N, C-alpha and C positions, 0 to 999 in steps of 0.2 A: 688909475695908476697901477693897481694890482693886476688887472686884467692884461695889461701890456706885458708884464713879466711872464705871466702864465702862457701867453701866446708865444713868446720867444722860446720858452722852455720846450713847448710842444714842437715847434719847428726844428729845434736842434735834434730831437730824438727821431725825426722823420728823415734827416739827412742820410745819404748813402754811407758816409763814413762811420756812423754810429753802429750800424749792423753789418759791416762789411766783412766778408771772408777774404782772406788773402793767402795766396800761394806765392811765397817769395822766391827770388832768383836763387838757383842752386838746389831747389826742392824738386824732387821727381815723384810724381804720384802715378800709380798704375791701379786702375779700377774705376768704378762708376761713382758719380756724385749726384745726389739729389738734394736740392735745397730751394728755399723760396726767397733767400736773401740776395744781396749784392755780392759779386765776386770780382776780385782783381787778381789776375794771374800773371806773374812774372817768371814763374818756374815752368816746369814741364808736366803735362797731364796726358796720359795715354788711357783713354776710356771714354765713357759717355757722361755728359753733364746735362741734367734735365731740371727744368722749372725755375731756374733763378730769374729774378726780375730784371737784372742787368748784369752783363759780363764785360769787363774791360780786360783785354788781352794786351799786356804791355809789350814794349819793343823786344824784350828778351824772352817773352812768353811763347810757349809752344803747346798746341793742342792737337793730338792725333786721335780722332774718334768722331763722335756725334755730339753736337751742342744744340739744345733746344732752350730758347729763352725769350723774354719779352723784348729786350733791347740789347745791342752789343756795340762796342767800340773795339775794332781790331787794329793793333799796331804791330803785332808779332806774326808768328807763323801758324797757320791753321791747315790741317790736312783731314778731310773727311766731309761729313754732312753738317751743314750749318743752317739751322731753321730758326729764324728770328721773326717773331710775330709783329713786332713794331718796327723801330728804326735800326738799320744796320749801317754803322758808320765805319768805312774802311779808310784808314789813314795811309799816308804816302809810304810808310815803312812796312806795310803789311804784305805778306805773301800767302795767298790762299790757293789751295788745290782741292778739288772735289766737287761738291754740289752746294748751291746756295738757294735757299727759299727765304724771301724777305717780304715784309709788308711795305717798307719804304727803304730806299737805298741811297747812300751818299758816299761817293768815292773821290778821294783826293788824287790829283795827278801824281804819278810815280808808283802807285800801288801795283803789285803784280798779282793778277787773278787768272788762274787757269782752271775754270770751273764752269759748270752749267748754272744758269741763273734763272729762277722763276719768281715772278712777283705774285703775291697773294693779296687778297683784300678786295678792293673796289672792282670786282669783276662784274661786267654787265653781259647779259646773254647776247646782245647784239654784237659786241666786240669779239666774242669768242666764236661766233658763228661765221665761218668764212663765206657763206652764201650771201650774207648781207654786207660784206666788205666792199667798199667803193673806192678804195685807194687806187690811183692811176699807176702806182709803182708796184702793185702786186701782180707779178708775172702769171701766177696760176689763175687769177681772176681774168686777166686779159686773154690768156689762152682759152679758158673755158668759155668766155663770151664770144670769141671769134669762131670757135668750133660750133657753138650753139647757133650763131647767126648763119653759118654756112649750111648747116643741116636744115634750118628753116627756109633758106632760099631754094634748096633742091626739092 
């Protein structure tokens, strides 16, 4: 009976809301932020944010700069370099411009993304090596194969 209460107490302290940092709407921050906690941003930040475990950029939130974090939910406006090691969830109200590097990506219809995007994580050497690519839709491979076969015939 007592162990159940103790477990519930421990779970409450591990929830994001318990150690959440919040930048409210109407707040403007200029400068760099370094933290290991959760962030909810509904205001405006111009600068670099590094090492938070999760960032939620609300509908009214704006970030101009570089963001490096474990996971992120983007609903507002982001301009700059976005590096998410885990899951990047882009909501339908999001506007992103710049560069995205993510482990996993989820995009809702309606989101506006004008950015380069690179996926990190499960990279296999065979997939990165274009010599081993056997896709019939890869124009470079078809061209390379046809020129190689023509040279071999001559």
